[in-house]
C-alpha positions as CSV (number, residue, x, y, z in Angstrom):
1,X,-87.5,-110.9,-64.8
2,X,-85.8,-113.5,-62.6
3,X,-83.5,-115.8,-64.5
4,X,-84.5,-119.5,-64.5
5,X,-82.6,-121.6,-62.1
6,X,-81.4,-125.1,-62.9
7,X,-83.8,-127.9,-62.0
8,X,-83.3,-128.6,-58.3
9,X,-82.2,-132.2,-58.6
10,X,-83.1,-133.4,-55.1
11,X,-86.6,-132.0,-54.7
12,X,-88.2,-132.0,-51.2
13,X,-89.1,-135.6,-50.6
14,X,-89.0,-136.6,-46.9
15,X,-85.6,-138.3,-47.4
16,X,-84.2,-135.0,-48.6
17,X,-85.7,-133.0,-45.8
18,X,-84.4,-135.6,-43.3
19,X,-80.9,-134.5,-44.4
20,X,-81.7,-130.8,-44.6
21,X,-83.2,-130.6,-41.1
22,X,-80.1,-132.1,-39.6
23,X,-78.1,-129.1,-40.7
24,X,-77.3,-126.4,-38.2
25,X,-75.2,-123.2,-38.3
26,X,-72.5,-125.1,-36.2
27,X,-72.2,-128.1,-38.5
28,X,-72.8,-126.3,-41.8
29,X,-71.7,-122.7,-41.4
30,X,-68.9,-122.7,-38.8
31,X,-66.6,-120.7,-41.2
32,X,-69.2,-117.9,-41.2
33,X,-69.9,-118.0,-37.4
34,X,-66.2,-117.4,-36.8
35,X,-66.4,-114.2,-38.9
36,X,-69.6,-112.8,-37.2
37,X,-67.8,-110.1,-35.3
38,X,-69.6,-107.8,-32.8
39,X,-70.4,-105.3,-35.5
40,X,-72.1,-108.0,-37.5
41,X,-74.2,-109.0,-34.5
42,X,-75.1,-105.4,-33.5
43,X,-78.7,-104.2,-33.2
44,X,-80.2,-103.6,-36.7
45,X,-78.1,-106.4,-38.3
46,X,-79.8,-107.8,-41.4
47,X,-78.9,-111.3,-42.7
48,X,-80.1,-113.0,-45.8
49,X,-80.1,-116.8,-45.9
50,X,-80.5,-117.8,-49.6
51,X,-82.0,-121.2,-50.3
52,X,-83.1,-121.6,-46.6
53,X,-85.0,-124.9,-47.1
54,X,-86.6,-126.0,-43.9
55,X,-85.0,-123.2,-42.0
56,X,-82.8,-124.9,-39.4
57,X,-79.7,-122.8,-40.3
58,X,-81.8,-119.7,-40.7
59,X,-83.2,-120.2,-37.2
60,X,-79.7,-120.6,-35.8
61,X,-78.5,-117.4,-37.4
62,X,-81.6,-115.5,-36.1
63,X,-80.7,-116.7,-32.5
64,X,-77.3,-115.2,-33.0
65,X,-78.6,-111.8,-33.8
66,X,-81.6,-111.4,-31.4
67,X,-81.6,-107.6,-32.0
68,X,-81.3,-108.0,-35.8
69,X,-83.3,-109.7,-38.4
70,X,-82.8,-112.7,-40.7
71,X,-84.6,-113.3,-43.9
72,X,-84.9,-116.8,-45.2
73,X,-85.3,-117.0,-49.0
74,X,-86.5,-120.1,-50.8
75,X,-87.5,-120.7,-54.4
76,X,-89.8,-123.5,-53.5
77,X,-92.7,-122.2,-51.5
78,X,-93.9,-125.6,-50.3
79,X,-91.0,-126.0,-47.9
80,X,-91.4,-122.6,-46.2
81,X,-94.3,-123.8,-44.1
82,X,-91.8,-126.1,-42.4
83,X,-89.3,-123.3,-42.1
84,X,-91.8,-121.1,-40.4
85,X,-92.7,-123.9,-38.0
86,X,-89.1,-124.3,-37.1
87,X,-88.7,-120.7,-36.2
88,X,-92.0,-120.6,-34.3
89,X,-91.1,-123.7,-32.3
90,X,-87.9,-121.9,-31.1
91,X,-89.8,-118.7,-30.3
92,X,-87.9,-116.6,-32.8
93,X,-89.6,-113.3,-33.7
94,X,-86.7,-111.8,-35.7
95,X,-86.9,-114.1,-38.7
96,X,-89.1,-114.0,-41.8
97,X,-89.4,-116.2,-44.9
98,X,-90.1,-115.3,-48.5
99,X,-90.2,-116.8,-51.9
100,X,-87.5,-115.5,-54.3
101,X,-84.8,-116.1,-56.9
102,X,-81.1,-115.6,-56.1
103,X,-80.6,-114.4,-59.7
104,X,-82.9,-111.4,-59.1
105,X,-83.2,-110.6,-55.4
106,X,-86.1,-108.3,-54.4
107,X,-84.0,-106.1,-52.2
108,X,-82.2,-102.8,-52.6
109,X,-78.5,-102.4,-53.0
110,X,-76.5,-102.7,-49.8
111,X,-79.4,-103.8,-47.6
112,X,-77.8,-106.8,-45.8
113,X,-74.8,-107.0,-43.5
114,X,-74.4,-110.7,-44.4
115,X,-75.7,-112.7,-47.3
116,X,-75.3,-116.5,-47.0
117,X,-76.0,-119.5,-49.2
118,X,-75.5,-123.1,-48.1
119,X,-75.6,-125.8,-50.8
120,X,-77.2,-123.4,-53.3
121,X,-74.8,-122.4,-56.0
122,X,-74.3,-126.0,-57.2
123,X,-78.0,-126.0,-58.2
124,X,-78.5,-122.6,-59.9
125,X,-78.4,-121.7,-63.5
126,X,-75.8,-119.0,-63.2
127,X,-73.7,-119.2,-60.0
128,X,-71.4,-116.3,-61.0
129,X,-74.5,-114.1,-61.6
130,X,-76.0,-115.3,-58.3
131,X,-72.8,-114.2,-56.5
132,X,-73.0,-110.8,-58.2
133,X,-76.5,-110.4,-57.0
134,X,-75.6,-111.5,-53.5
135,X,-72.9,-108.9,-53.6
136,X,-75.2,-106.2,-54.8
137,X,-77.6,-106.6,-51.8
138,X,-74.7,-106.6,-49.3
139,X,-73.5,-103.4,-47.8
140,X,-69.9,-102.2,-48.0
141,X,-67.9,-103.9,-45.3
142,X,-70.4,-106.8,-45.1
143,X,-69.9,-110.4,-46.0
144,X,-71.1,-112.8,-48.8
145,X,-70.7,-116.4,-47.6
146,X,-71.2,-119.6,-49.6
147,X,-70.6,-123.3,-48.9
148,X,-71.1,-126.1,-51.4
149,X,-70.3,-129.8,-51.5
150,X,-67.9,-131.2,-54.0
151,X,-69.3,-134.6,-55.1
152,X,-66.2,-135.7,-57.0
153,X,-64.2,-135.2,-53.8
154,X,-66.5,-137.4,-51.6
155,X,-64.8,-140.5,-50.4
156,X,-65.8,-143.6,-48.5
157,X,-64.8,-147.0,-47.2
158,X,-65.3,-149.8,-48.1
159,X,-65.1,-149.5,-51.8
160,X,-68.4,-150.7,-53.2
161,X,-69.2,-150.7,-56.9
162,X,-72.7,-149.6,-56.2
163,X,-71.6,-146.4,-54.5
164,X,-69.1,-145.7,-57.4
165,X,-72.1,-146.0,-59.7
166,X,-74.2,-143.7,-57.5
167,X,-71.6,-141.0,-57.7
168,X,-71.3,-141.2,-61.4
169,X,-75.1,-141.3,-61.9
170,X,-75.7,-138.3,-59.5
171,X,-73.1,-136.1,-61.3
172,X,-74.6,-136.9,-64.7
173,X,-78.2,-136.2,-63.5
174,X,-77.2,-133.0,-61.8
175,X,-75.3,-131.7,-64.8
176,X,-78.2,-132.6,-67.1
177,X,-80.4,-130.5,-64.9
178,X,-78.1,-127.5,-65.4
179,X,-76.2,-127.7,-62.1
180,X,-72.6,-128.2,-61.1
181,X,-72.2,-131.0,-58.5
182,X,-68.5,-130.3,-58.1
183,X,-69.2,-126.7,-57.1
184,X,-67.1,-126.7,-53.9
185,X,-63.8,-126.5,-55.8
186,X,-65.2,-123.7,-58.0
187,X,-66.4,-121.2,-55.4
188,X,-63.2,-119.3,-55.3
189,X,-63.0,-119.0,-59.0
190,X,-66.7,-118.0,-59.2
191,X,-66.2,-115.3,-56.6
192,X,-63.3,-113.8,-58.6
193,X,-65.5,-113.8,-61.7
194,X,-68.3,-112.2,-59.8
195,X,-66.1,-109.2,-59.1
196,X,-64.5,-109.8,-55.7
197,X,-60.9,-108.9,-55.4
198,X,-58.4,-111.6,-54.4
199,X,-57.7,-109.9,-51.1
200,X,-61.4,-109.8,-50.2
201,X,-61.9,-113.6,-50.5
202,X,-61.1,-116.1,-47.9
203,X,-61.4,-119.6,-49.3
204,X,-61.5,-122.7,-47.0
205,X,-62.8,-126.2,-46.8
206,X,-65.0,-128.1,-44.4
207,X,-66.2,-131.6,-44.0
208,X,-69.1,-133.8,-42.8
209,X,-68.0,-137.2,-41.7
210,X,-70.2,-140.2,-41.0
211,X,-68.6,-143.1,-39.1
212,X,-70.6,-144.0,-35.9
213,X,-73.2,-146.7,-36.1
214,X,-76.0,-144.0,-35.8
215,X,-74.4,-141.8,-38.4
216,X,-73.9,-144.7,-40.8
217,X,-77.5,-145.9,-40.4
218,X,-78.9,-142.3,-40.9
219,X,-76.7,-141.4,-43.9
220,X,-77.2,-144.7,-45.7
221,X,-80.9,-144.9,-45.2
222,X,-81.6,-141.4,-46.4
223,X,-79.6,-141.9,-49.5
224,X,-81.1,-145.3,-50.2
225,X,-84.6,-143.7,-49.9
226,X,-83.6,-140.7,-52.0
227,X,-82.2,-142.9,-54.7
228,X,-85.6,-144.6,-55.3
229,X,-88.2,-142.1,-54.1
230,X,-87.1,-138.5,-54.6
231,X,-87.2,-136.1,-57.5
232,X,-83.6,-137.2,-58.2
233,X,-84.9,-140.8,-58.8
234,X,-87.6,-139.6,-61.2
235,X,-85.2,-137.3,-63.1
236,X,-82.7,-140.1,-63.4
237,X,-85.2,-142.4,-65.0
238,X,-87.0,-139.7,-67.1
239,X,-83.7,-138.4,-68.4
240,X,-82.6,-141.9,-69.5
241,X,-79.7,-142.0,-67.1
242,X,-80.8,-145.1,-65.2
243,X,-83.5,-147.7,-65.0
244,X,-85.6,-148.4,-61.9
245,X,-83.7,-151.7,-61.5
246,X,-80.4,-149.8,-61.5
247,X,-81.6,-147.4,-58.9
248,X,-82.8,-150.3,-56.7
249,X,-79.3,-151.8,-57.0
250,X,-77.7,-148.6,-56.0
251,X,-80.1,-148.2,-53.0
252,X,-79.1,-151.8,-52.0
253,X,-75.4,-150.7,-52.1
254,X,-76.2,-147.8,-49.7
255,X,-77.9,-150.3,-47.3
256,X,-74.9,-152.6,-47.5
257,X,-72.5,-149.8,-46.8
258,X,-74.5,-148.7,-43.8
259,X,-74.5,-152.2,-42.4
260,X,-70.7,-152.4,-42.3
261,X,-69.2,-151.7,-38.9
262,X,-66.0,-150.3,-40.4
263,X,-67.8,-148.0,-42.9
264,X,-66.8,-144.4,-43.2
265,X,-68.0,-141.6,-45.5
266,X,-66.6,-138.0,-45.9
267,X,-68.2,-135.1,-47.7
268,X,-65.8,-132.2,-48.7
269,X,-67.2,-128.7,-49.0
270,X,-65.7,-125.6,-50.5
271,X,-66.3,-122.4,-48.5
272,X,-65.9,-118.7,-49.4
273,X,-66.1,-115.5,-47.3
274,X,-66.1,-112.4,-49.5
275,X,-65.8,-108.9,-48.0
276,X,-67.8,-106.4,-49.9
């Protein structure tokens, strides 16, 4: 039986999907694209995208292997309708979507050439077990790729008490839900514990940075909305981590940050490419 995942802290509120649909293979999986050599794009290539969400990265991967196939896997079935619409709008016929659990993948050993997970391992109940399972379904010579944010390493300007409170609150809520918000720094260690040899792991880091007026407005608005309207907000209150008034104060801090012309925000990610 599949092992229960941790509670997905963010949920799939519009403010969350506003962020997820911005993600592309170029801005969120560049480390993997650099490793997709000709043999990994050849006819018959099979790629698994774990935790595909609304499918924007999945669709990009499918476009890169037009004579192969990409499977987008998601534990929450309600978001797959949007993922299918994303692929259909791009005219992609080599992508399919399915409901599944990364702890117990419904695929035979060595089936995929590439198994990829973006912002997934920070939310699962057993990230080392998830990586073992991703390794199991990847064929010898193939790649297991993962990228996760590291919340404690996020940094911004100007320093606002409300954003410091946001970071502390989010990390407490995520850990109470069974996740690890500082996953990025742990990916290399998790891969070693999952059985990958040191010489088969390439560890790196990548960033998102929000500094233009458009980026600041987008990033601050989605986090302000997420702080008061998403599953994260409900879990924060129900878990006794914050009151509604405290969430509103944090949301106001996000809006204040977004209004500052000199504001800047950076998100650090850990990345691993593991050769099977």
